[in-house]
N, CA, C and O atoms as CSV, one atom per row, in Angstrom:
chain,resi,resn,atom,element,x,y,z
A,1,UNK,N,N,37.098,32.832,-26.656
A,1,UNK,CA,C,36.661,32.261,-25.413
A,1,UNK,C,C,37.204,33.107,-24.276
A,1,UNK,O,O,38.038,32.655,-23.491
A,2,UNK,N,N,36.739,34.292,-24.201
A,2,UNK,CA,C,37.213,35.203,-23.176
A,2,UNK,C,C,36.429,34.999,-21.895
A,2,UNK,O,O,35.292,34.527,-21.907
A,3,UNK,N,N,37.051,35.361,-20.805
A,3,UNK,CA,C,36.371,35.319,-19.522
A,3,UNK,C,C,36.508,34.004,-18.799
A,3,UNK,O,O,36.135,33.919,-17.629
A,4,UNK,N,N,37.014,32.994,-19.426
A,4,UNK,CA,C,37.219,31.715,-18.774
A,4,UNK,C,C,35.938,30.975,-18.422
A,4,UNK,O,O,35.961,30.100,-17.556
A,5,UNK,N,N,34.806,31.303,-19.075
A,5,UNK,CA,C,33.551,30.642,-18.730
A,5,UNK,C,C,33.422,29.280,-19.391
A,5,UNK,O,O,32.675,28.428,-18.910
A,6,UNK,N,N,34.129,29.065,-20.470
A,6,UNK,CA,C,34.035,27.785,-21.170
A,6,UNK,C,C,35.224,26.914,-20.795
A,6,UNK,O,O,36.361,27.386,-20.816
A,7,UNK,N,N,34.986,25.652,-20.453
A,7,UNK,CA,C,36.099,24.778,-20.117
A,7,UNK,C,C,36.913,24.437,-21.364
A,7,UNK,O,O,36.366,24.071,-22.404
A,8,UNK,N,N,38.191,24.563,-21.235
A,8,UNK,CA,C,39.081,24.275,-22.359
A,8,UNK,C,C,39.976,23.104,-22.023
A,8,UNK,O,O,40.366,22.898,-20.874
A,9,UNK,N,N,40.287,22.349,-23.047
A,9,UNK,CA,C,41.291,21.308,-22.915
A,9,UNK,C,C,42.624,22.038,-22.947
A,9,UNK,O,O,42.995,22.607,-23.974
A,10,UNK,N,N,43.343,22.027,-21.837
A,10,UNK,CA,C,44.564,22.825,-21.742
A,10,UNK,C,C,45.645,22.325,-22.683
A,10,UNK,O,O,46.503,23.098,-23.110
A,11,UNK,N,N,45.615,21.060,-23.005
A,11,UNK,CA,C,46.652,20.523,-23.878
A,11,UNK,C,C,46.416,20.906,-25.330
A,11,UNK,O,O,47.350,21.279,-26.039
A,12,UNK,N,N,45.138,20.811,-25.782
A,12,UNK,CA,C,44.850,21.051,-27.194
A,12,UNK,C,C,44.123,22.360,-27.442
A,12,UNK,O,O,44.032,22.794,-28.591
A,13,UNK,N,N,43.597,23.009,-26.396
A,13,UNK,CA,C,42.916,24.288,-26.567
A,13,UNK,C,C,41.553,24.150,-27.200
A,13,UNK,O,O,41.085,25.083,-27.851
A,14,UNK,N,N,40.904,23.019,-27.031
A,14,UNK,CA,C,39.586,22.815,-27.633
A,14,UNK,C,C,38.498,22.902,-26.565
A,14,UNK,O,O,38.738,22.620,-25.391
A,15,UNK,N,N,37.326,23.290,-26.985
A,15,UNK,CA,C,36.168,23.393,-26.090
A,15,UNK,C,C,35.714,21.987,-25.703
A,15,UNK,O,O,35.536,21.123,-26.561
A,16,UNK,N,N,35.530,21.769,-24.401
A,16,UNK,CA,C,35.139,20.448,-23.915
A,16,UNK,C,C,33.629,20.279,-23.775
A,16,UNK,O,O,33.151,19.145,-23.739
A,17,UNK,N,N,32.881,21.336,-23.696
A,17,UNK,CA,C,31.433,21.232,-23.497
A,17,UNK,C,C,31.084,21.486,-22.040
A,17,UNK,O,O,31.965,21.603,-21.189
A,18,UNK,N,N,29.794,21.571,-21.764
A,18,UNK,CA,C,29.333,21.838,-20.400
A,18,UNK,C,C,29.398,20.561,-19.564
A,18,UNK,O,O,29.613,19.467,-20.086
A,19,UNK,N,N,29.207,20.726,-18.248
A,19,UNK,CA,C,29.278,19.580,-17.354
A,19,UNK,C,C,28.200,18.565,-17.736
A,19,UNK,O,O,27.039,18.932,-17.916
A,20,UNK,N,N,28.573,17.317,-17.859
A,20,UNK,CA,C,27.649,16.268,-18.264
A,20,UNK,C,C,27.588,16.076,-19.756
A,20,UNK,O,O,27.119,15.041,-20.229
A,21,UNK,N,N,28.051,17.050,-20.506
A,21,UNK,CA,C,28.083,16.968,-21.956
A,21,UNK,C,C,29.498,17.235,-22.429
A,21,UNK,O,O,29.714,18.068,-23.309
A,22,UNK,N,N,30.442,16.548,-21.863
A,22,UNK,CA,C,31.814,16.790,-22.267
A,22,UNK,C,C,31.963,16.453,-23.737
A,22,UNK,O,O,31.501,15.414,-24.210
A,23,UNK,N,N,32.610,17.341,-24.435
A,23,UNK,CA,C,32.680,17.210,-25.888
A,23,UNK,C,C,33.404,15.968,-26.361
A,23,UNK,O,O,34.409,15.555,-25.781
A,24,UNK,N,N,32.896,15.397,-27.388
A,24,UNK,CA,C,33.541,14.268,-28.034
A,24,UNK,C,C,33.141,14.299,-29.498
A,24,UNK,O,O,32.309,15.105,-29.914
A,25,UNK,N,N,33.739,13.423,-30.260
A,25,UNK,CA,C,33.405,13.387,-31.674
A,25,UNK,C,C,31.988,12.880,-31.851
A,25,UNK,O,O,31.481,12.107,-31.038
A,26,UNK,N,N,31.366,13.318,-32.909
A,26,UNK,CA,C,30.010,12.874,-33.185
A,26,UNK,C,C,30.019,11.386,-33.454
A,26,UNK,O,O,30.901,10.865,-34.137
A,27,UNK,N,N,29.023,10.711,-32.907
A,27,UNK,CA,C,28.934,9.268,-33.066
A,27,UNK,C,C,28.409,8.933,-34.452
A,27,UNK,O,O,27.558,9.633,-35.002
A,28,UNK,N,N,28.930,7.862,-34.997
A,28,UNK,CA,C,28.504,7.417,-36.321
A,28,UNK,C,C,28.040,5.982,-36.226
A,28,UNK,O,O,28.501,5.225,-35.373
A,29,UNK,N,N,27.146,5.617,-37.086
A,29,UNK,CA,C,26.692,4.240,-37.173
A,29,UNK,C,C,25.634,3.859,-36.159
A,29,UNK,O,O,25.350,2.672,-35.997
A,30,UNK,N,N,25.044,4.816,-35.472
A,30,UNK,CA,C,23.975,4.521,-34.516
A,30,UNK,C,C,22.659,4.849,-35.198
A,30,UNK,O,O,22.411,5.993,-35.579
A,31,UNK,N,N,21.820,3.834,-35.346
A,31,UNK,CA,C,20.538,4.011,-36.005
A,31,UNK,C,C,19.442,3.979,-34.956
A,31,UNK,O,O,19.424,3.102,-34.093
A,32,UNK,N,N,18.544,4.920,-35.029
A,32,UNK,CA,C,17.443,4.997,-34.081
A,32,UNK,C,C,16.142,4.794,-34.836
A,32,UNK,O,O,15.910,5.419,-35.871
A,33,UNK,N,N,15.300,3.921,-34.315
A,33,UNK,CA,C,14.007,3.667,-34.920
A,33,UNK,C,C,12.923,4.141,-33.969
A,33,UNK,O,O,13.066,4.041,-32.750
A,34,UNK,N,N,11.868,4.644,-34.514
A,34,UNK,CA,C,10.738,5.068,-33.683
A,34,UNK,C,C,9.453,4.826,-34.454
A,34,UNK,O,O,9.457,4.630,-35.669
A,35,UNK,N,N,8.374,4.844,-33.727
A,35,UNK,CA,C,7.069,4.645,-34.342
A,35,UNK,C,C,6.234,5.886,-34.083
A,35,UNK,O,O,6.373,6.538,-33.049
A,36,UNK,N,N,5.386,6.198,-35.008
A,36,UNK,CA,C,4.547,7.373,-34.880
A,36,UNK,C,C,3.613,7.234,-33.685
A,36,UNK,O,O,3.152,6.135,-33.378
A,37,UNK,N,N,3.337,8.332,-33.020
A,37,UNK,CA,C,2.435,8.317,-31.873
A,37,UNK,C,C,1.031,7.893,-32.288
A,37,UNK,O,O,0.283,7.352,-31.473
A,38,UNK,N,N,0.665,8.133,-33.547
A,38,UNK,CA,C,-0.656,7.741,-34.020
A,38,UNK,C,C,-0.765,6.231,-34.213
A,38,UNK,O,O,-1.875,5.700,-34.249
A,39,UNK,N,N,0.347,5.537,-34.337
A,39,UNK,CA,C,0.340,4.099,-34.577
A,39,UNK,C,C,0.459,3.296,-33.278
A,39,UNK,O,O,0.211,2.090,-33.278
A,40,UNK,N,N,0.827,3.934,-32.195
A,40,UNK,CA,C,0.991,3.225,-30.937
A,40,UNK,C,C,-0.364,2.971,-30.289
A,40,UNK,O,O,-1.338,3.678,-30.548
A,41,UNK,N,N,-0.402,1.962,-29.454
A,41,UNK,CA,C,-1.599,1.667,-28.671
A,41,UNK,C,C,-1.218,1.787,-27.201
A,41,UNK,O,O,-0.905,0.774,-26.576
A,42,UNK,N,N,-1.233,2.972,-26.634
A,42,UNK,CA,C,-0.731,3.160,-25.273
A,42,UNK,C,C,-1.553,2.443,-24.203
A,42,UNK,O,O,-1.029,2.145,-23.130
A,43,UNK,N,N,-2.814,2.163,-24.468
A,43,UNK,CA,C,-3.649,1.506,-23.462
A,43,UNK,C,C,-3.974,0.060,-23.837
A,43,UNK,O,O,-4.932,-0.513,-23.317
A,44,UNK,N,N,-3.199,-0.525,-24.721
A,44,UNK,CA,C,-3.460,-1.905,-25.136
A,44,UNK,C,C,-3.238,-2.855,-23.962
A,44,UNK,O,O,-2.161,-2.871,-23.367
A,45,UNK,N,N,-4.244,-3.633,-23.637
A,45,UNK,CA,C,-4.133,-4.627,-22.574
A,45,UNK,C,C,-4.209,-4.064,-21.170
A,45,UNK,O,O,-3.993,-4.801,-20.208
A,46,UNK,N,N,-4.507,-2.796,-21.019
A,46,UNK,CA,C,-4.526,-2.173,-19.695
A,46,UNK,C,C,-5.634,-2.742,-18.821
A,46,UNK,O,O,-5.402,-3.063,-17.656
A,47,UNK,N,N,-6.827,-2.869,-19.370
A,47,UNK,CA,C,-7.953,-3.360,-18.582
A,47,UNK,C,C,-7.711,-4.805,-18.140
A,47,UNK,O,O,-7.954,-5.149,-16.984
A,48,UNK,N,N,-7.238,-5.636,-19.045
A,48,UNK,CA,C,-6.961,-7.033,-18.721
A,48,UNK,C,C,-5.848,-7.129,-17.670
A,48,UNK,O,O,-5.966,-7.889,-16.709
A,49,UNK,N,N,-4.791,-6.374,-17.848
A,49,UNK,CA,C,-3.679,-6.400,-16.895
A,49,UNK,C,C,-4.119,-5.857,-15.539
A,49,UNK,O,O,-3.676,-6.355,-14.505
A,50,UNK,N,N,-4.974,-4.853,-15.529
A,50,UNK,CA,C,-5.422,-4.266,-14.265
A,50,UNK,C,C,-6.226,-5.270,-13.452
A,50,UNK,O,O,-6.072,-5.340,-12.233
A,51,UNK,N,N,-7.070,-6.038,-14.102
A,51,UNK,CA,C,-7.895,-7.015,-13.388
A,51,UNK,C,C,-7.008,-8.081,-12.753
A,51,UNK,O,O,-7.138,-8.371,-11.564
A,52,UNK,N,N,-6.117,-8.659,-13.534
A,52,UNK,CA,C,-5.296,-9.747,-13.014
A,52,UNK,C,C,-4.244,-9.245,-12.024
A,52,UNK,O,O,-3.914,-9.948,-11.069
A,53,UNK,N,N,-3.717,-8.047,-12.239
A,53,UNK,CA,C,-2.746,-7.494,-11.302
A,53,UNK,C,C,-3.418,-7.178,-9.961
A,53,UNK,O,O,-2.833,-7.410,-8.902
A,54,UNK,N,N,-4.635,-6.655,-10.007
A,54,UNK,CA,C,-5.369,-6.373,-8.778
A,54,UNK,C,C,-5.664,-7.666,-8.021
A,54,UNK,O,O,-5.517,-7.710,-6.800
A,55,UNK,N,N,-6.074,-8.705,-8.720
A,55,UNK,CA,C,-6.333,-9.997,-8.087
A,55,UNK,C,C,-5.064,-10.543,-7.437
A,55,UNK,O,O,-5.113,-11.039,-6.311
A,56,UNK,N,N,-3.946,-10.458,-8.123
A,56,UNK,CA,C,-2.685,-10.976,-7.593
A,56,UNK,C,C,-2.277,-10.224,-6.333
A,56,UNK,O,O,-1.849,-10.834,-5.354
A,57,UNK,N,N,-2.409,-8.903,-6.355
A,57,UNK,CA,C,-2.001,-8.110,-5.194
A,57,UNK,C,C,-2.929,-8.330,-4.007
A,57,UNK,O,O,-2.463,-8.392,-2.869
A,58,UNK,N,N,-4.224,-8.446,-4.247
A,58,UNK,CA,C,-5.172,-8.691,-3.146
A,58,UNK,C,C,-4.944,-10.071,-2.552
A,58,UNK,O,O,-5.001,-10.236,-1.334
A,59,UNK,N,N,-4.686,-11.061,-3.394
A,59,UNK,CA,C,-4.444,-12.416,-2.896
A,59,UNK,C,C,-3.176,-12.456,-2.037
A,59,UNK,O,O,-3.118,-13.184,-1.045
A,60,UNK,N,N,-2.171,-11.678,-2.418
A,60,UNK,CA,C,-0.921,-11.657,-1.661
A,60,UNK,C,C,-1.099,-11.011,-0.282
A,60,UNK,O,O,-0.360,-11.340,0.646
A,61,UNK,N,N,-2.058,-10.107,-0.134
A,61,UNK,CA,C,-2.264,-9.406,1.129
A,61,UNK,C,C,-3.367,-10.015,1.988
A,61,UNK,O,O,-3.618,-9.542,3.096
A,62,UNK,N,N,-4.033,-11.063,1.486
A,62,UNK,CA,C,-5.196,-11.613,2.188
A,62,UNK,C,C,-4.845,-12.112,3.591
A,62,UNK,O,O,-5.606,-11.875,4.529
A,63,UNK,N,N,-3.724,-12.791,3.754
A,63,UNK,CA,C,-3.383,-13.332,5.069
A,63,UNK,C,C,-2.981,-12.256,6.068
A,63,UNK,O,O,-2.931,-12.517,7.270
A,64,UNK,N,N,-2.697,-11.062,5.591
A,64,UNK,CA,C,-2.399,-9.953,6.500
A,64,UNK,C,C,-3.662,-9.201,6.920
A,64,UNK,O,O,-3.669,-8.540,7.958
A,65,UNK,N,N,-4.718,-9.296,6.133
A,65,UNK,CA,C,-5.909,-8.497,6.368
A,65,UNK,C,C,-7.041,-9.319,6.974
A,65,UNK,O,O,-7.693,-8.860,7.912
A,66,UNK,N,N,-7.289,-10.520,6.463
A,66,UNK,CA,C,-8.466,-11.289,6.864
A,66,UNK,C,C,-8.419,-11.734,8.328
A,66,UNK,O,O,-9.420,-11.548,9.019
A,67,UNK,N,N,-7.328,-12.310,8.851
A,67,UNK,CA,C,-7.358,-12.750,10.257
A,67,UNK,C,C,-7.646,-11.638,11.276
A,67,UNK,O,O,-8.453,-11.861,12.179
A,68,UNK,N,N,-7.027,-10.455,11.178
A,68,UNK,CA,C,-7.389,-9.412,12.148
A,68,UNK,C,C,-8.862,-8.988,12.052
A,68,UNK,O,O,-9.506,-8.721,13.066
A,69,UNK,N,N,-9.382,-8.930,10.824
A,69,UNK,CA,C,-10.792,-8.570,10.676
A,69,UNK,C,C,-11.693,-9.659,11.234
A,69,UNK,O,O,-12.733,-9.353,11.817
A,70,UNK,N,N,-11.319,-10.925,11.069
A,70,UNK,CA,C,-12.113,-12.023,11.616
A,70,UNK,C,C,-12.118,-11.973,13.143
A,70,UNK,O,O,-13.165,-12.151,13.766
A,71,UNK,N,N,-10.962,-11.734,13.745
A,71,UNK,CA,C,-10.890,-11.630,15.203
A,71,UNK,C,C,-11.715,-10.442,15.698
A,71,UNK,O,O,-12.434,-10.557,16.690
A,72,UNK,N,N,-11.616,-9.324,15.024
A,72,UNK,CA,C,-12.384,-8.140,15.428
A,72,UNK,C,C,-13.883,-8.388,15.280
A,72,UNK,O,O,-14.666,-7.960,16.129
A,73,UNK,N,N,-14.290,-9.075,14.212
A,73,UNK,CA,C,-15.711,-9.382,14.018
A,73,UNK,C,C,-16.220,-10.305,15.116
A,73,UNK,O,O,-17.293,-10.071,15.673
A,74,UNK,N,N,-15.458,-11.357,15.435
A,74,UNK,CA,C,-15.879,-12.292,16.472
A,74,UNK,C,C,-15.959,-11.610,17.836
A,74,UNK,O,O,-16.892,-11.860,18.598
A,75,UNK,N,N,-14.985,-10.750,18.149
A,75,UNK,CA,C,-15.012,-10.028,19.427
A,75,UNK,C,C,-16.218,-9.088,19.499
A,75,UNK,O,O,-16.876,-8.995,20.535
A,76,UNK,N,N,-16.498,-8.400,18.406
A,76,UNK,CA,C,-17.635,-7.478,18.390
A,76,UNK,C,C,-18.952,-8.241,18.494
A,76,UNK,O,O,-19.875,-7.808,19.184
A,77,UNK,N,N,-19.034,-9.370,17.811
A,77,UNK,CA,C,-20.244,-10.191,17.873
A,77,UNK,C,C,-20.462,-10.708,19.302
A,77,UNK,O,O,-21.590,-10.686,19.795
A,78,UNK,N,N,-19.413,-11.167,19.964
A,78,UNK,CA,C,-19.510,-11.631,21.345
A,78,UNK,C,C,-19.978,-10.487,22.256
A,78,UNK,O,O,-20.843,-10.686,23.109
A,79,UNK,N,N,-19.408,-9.299,22.073
A,79,UNK,CA,C,-19.764,-8.151,22.920
A,79,UNK,C,C,-21.216,-7.740,22.719
A,79,UNK,O,O,-21.897,-7.399,23.686
A,80,UNK,N,N,-21.700,-7.765,21.484
A,80,UNK,CA,C,-23.095,-7.389,21.221
A,80,UNK,C,C,-24.039,-8.403,21.867
A,80,UNK,O,O,-25.030,-8.021,22.490
A,81,UNK,N,N,-23.733,-9.700,21.717
A,81,UNK,CA,C,-24.587,-10.724,22.341
A,81,UNK,C,C,-24.587,-10.604,23.861
A,81,UNK,O,O,-25.630,-10.740,24.500
A,82,UNK,N,N,-23.421,-10.351,24.434
A,82,UNK,CA,C,-23.318,-10.206,25.889
A,82,UNK,C,C,-24.108,-8.978,26.356
A,82,UNK,O,O,-24.780,-9.032,27.386
A,83,UNK,N,N,-24.030,-7.892,25.618
A,83,UNK,CA,C,-24.755,-6.673,25.960
A,83,UNK,C,C,-26.266,-6.900,25.861
A,83,UNK,O,O,-27.028,-6.445,26.714
A,84,UNK,N,N,-26.687,-7.607,24.812
A,84,UNK,CA,C,-28.124,-7.886,24.686
A,84,UNK,C,C,-28.610,-8.770,25.835
A,84,UNK,O,O,-29.719,-8.584,26.334
A,85,UNK,N,N,-27.792,-9.723,26.252
A,85,UNK,CA,C,-28.166,-10.586,27.378
A,85,UNK,C,C,-28.260,-9.775,28.676
A,85,UNK,O,O,-29.216,-9.921,29.437
A,86,UNK,N,N,-27.263,-8.925,28.920
A,86,UNK,CA,C,-27.279,-8.130,30.157
A,86,UNK,C,C,-28.453,-7.157,30.199
A,86,UNK,O,O,-28.912,-6.797,31.283
A,87,UNK,N,N,-28.940,-6.731,29.054
A,87,UNK,CA,C,-30.064,-5.792,29.016
A,87,UNK,C,C,-31.398,-6.498,28.803
A,87,UNK,O,O,-32.412,-5.836,28.577
A,88,UNK,N,N,-31.418,-7.817,28.870
A,88,UNK,CA,C,-32.668,-8.559,28.757
A,88,UNK,C,C,-33.192,-8.875,30.162
A,88,UNK,O,O,-32.517,-8.638,31.165
A,89,UNK,N,N,-34.419,-9.419,30.204
A,89,UNK,CA,C,-35.039,-9.742,31.495
A,89,UNK,C,C,-34.251,-10.837,32.220
A,89,UNK,O,O,-34.006,-10.732,33.422
A,90,UNK,N,N,-33.856,-11.882,31.496
A,90,UNK,CA,C,-33.111,-12.971,32.132
A,90,UNK,C,C,-31.740,-12.495,32.610
A,90,UNK,O,O,-31.262,-12.931,33.657
A,91,UNK,N,N,-31.122,-11.624,31.863
A,91,UNK,CA,C,-29.815,-11.104,32.268
A,91,UNK,C,C,-29.910,-10.267,33.530
A,91,UNK,O,O,-29.034,-10.338,34.392
A,92,UNK,N,N,-30.950,-9.486,33.642
A,92,UNK,CA,C,-31.132,-8.659,34.838
A,92,UNK,C,C,-31.435,-9.528,36.069
A,92,UNK,O,O,-30.976,-9.240,37.174
A,93,UNK,N,N,-32.210,-10.586,35.856
A,93,UNK,CA,C,-32.495,-11.498,36.973
A,93,UNK,C,C,-31.210,-12.177,37.428
A,93,UNK,O,O,-30.953,-12.283,38.628
A,94,UNK,N,N,-30.409,-12.635,36.481
A,94,UNK,CA,C,-29.143,-13.294,36.813
A,94,UNK,C,C,-28.214,-12.327,37.540
A,94,UNK,O,O,-27.536,-12.711,38.493
A,95,UNK,N,N,-28.183,-11.084,37.094
A,95,UNK,CA,C,-27.332,-10.089,37.728
A,95,UNK,C,C,-27.800,-9.810,39.161
A,95,UNK,O,O,-26.981,-9.645,40.065
A,96,UNK,N,N,-29.119,-9.759,39.360
A,96,UNK,CA,C,-29.655,-9.516,40.718
A,96,UNK,C,C,-29.323,-10.693,41.630
A,96,UNK,O,O,-28.968,-10.492,42.791
A,97,UNK,N,N,-29.435,-11.920,41.117
A,97,UNK,CA,C,-29.096,-13.094,41.915
A,97,UNK,C,C,-27.608,-13.099,42.260
A,97,UNK,O,O,-27.231,-13.449,43.378
A,98,UNK,N,N,-26.777,-12.717,41.318
A,98,UNK,CA,C,-25.340,-12.673,41.559
A,98,UNK,C,C,-24.999,-11.620,42.603
A,98,UNK,O,O,-24.119,-11.827,43.438
A,99,UNK,N,N,-25.694,-10.498,42.555
A,99,UNK,CA,C,-25.449,-9.449,43.553
A,99,UNK,C,C,-25.879,-9.909,44.937
A,99,UNK,O,O,-25.193,-9.632,45.921
A,100,UNK,N,N,-27.018,-10.617,45.029
A,100,UNK,CA,C,-27.477,-11.143,46.326
A,100,UNK,C,C,-26.480,-12.158,46.871
A,100,UNK,O,O,-26.158,-12.141,48.059
A,101,UNK,N,N,-25.997,-13.032,46.015
A,101,UNK,CA,C,-25.030,-14.061,46.459
A,101,UNK,C,C,-23.738,-13.422,46.911
A,101,UNK,O,O,-23.099,-13.913,47.841
A,102,UNK,N,N,-23.343,-12.347,46.279
A,102,UNK,CA,C,-22.087,-11.672,46.647
A,102,UNK,C,C,-22.215,-10.981,47.996
A,102,UNK,O,O,-21.256,-10.947,48.766
A,103,UNK,N,N,-23.387,-10.433,48.290
A,103,UNK,CA,C,-23.559,-9.748,49.583
A,103,UNK,C,C,-23.715,-10.728,50.725
A,103,UNK,O,O,-23.476,-10.380,51.882
A,104,UNK,N,N,-24.119,-11.966,50.408
A,104,UNK,CA,C,-24.306,-12.957,51.457
A,104,UNK,C,C,-23.094,-13.877,51.588
A,104,UNK,O,O,-23.143,-14.844,52.348
A,105,UNK,N,N,-22.037,-13.605,50.884
A,105,UNK,CA,C,-20.802,-14.376,51.022
A,105,UNK,C,C,-20.740,-15.604,50.139
A,105,UNK,O,O,-19.826,-16.412,50.301
A,106,UNK,N,N,-21.650,-15.779,49.230
A,106,UNK,CA,C,-21.626,-16.936,48.327
A,106,UNK,C,C,-20.696,-16.694,47.147
A,106,UNK,O,O,-20.145,-15.604,46.994
A,107,UNK,N,N,-20.527,-17.695,46.331
A,107,UNK,CA,C,-19.673,-17.547,45.153
A,107,UNK,C,C,-20.515,-17.052,43.982
A,107,UNK,O,O,-21.698,-17.372,43.867
A,108,UNK,N,N,-19.898,-16.289,43.141
A,108,UNK,CA,C,-20.583,-15.727,41.991
A,108,UNK,C,C,-20.123,-16.471,40.757
A,108,UNK,O,O,-18.926,-16.575,40.486
A,109,UNK,N,N,-21.077,-16.985,40.019
A,109,UNK,CA,C,-20.755,-17.658,38.757
A,109,UNK,C,C,-21.403,-16.878,37.630
A,109,UNK,O,O,-22.518,-16.373,37.762
A,110,UNK,N,N,-20.698,-16.790,36.540
A,110,UNK,CA,C,-21.342,-16.096,35.427
A,110,UNK,C,C,-20.393,-15.506,34.578
A,110,UNK,O,O,-20.760,-14.878,33.585
């Protein structure tokens, strides 16, 4: 072990191993079980879980998404109706009457 590149136990002079793999005695009595990759079902239940998980997540976010969209829809619907009224014959007549009343010092309603 020349060059000092390997960490040594100064008391016993034994190799300790690299960082994170400090040397120790081999473990005994640990049994590991595994199953062949051909026997596993990696996508078992995926479609069923995806449907119900998607439903659960959408339901949890509904109160954050639906009210702002409802308010935006109602505001847009009101604006479109108001625009159609202002660009119709009755809307133009009402606007002309309001302009006449404003120039003559009357109150404007509308």
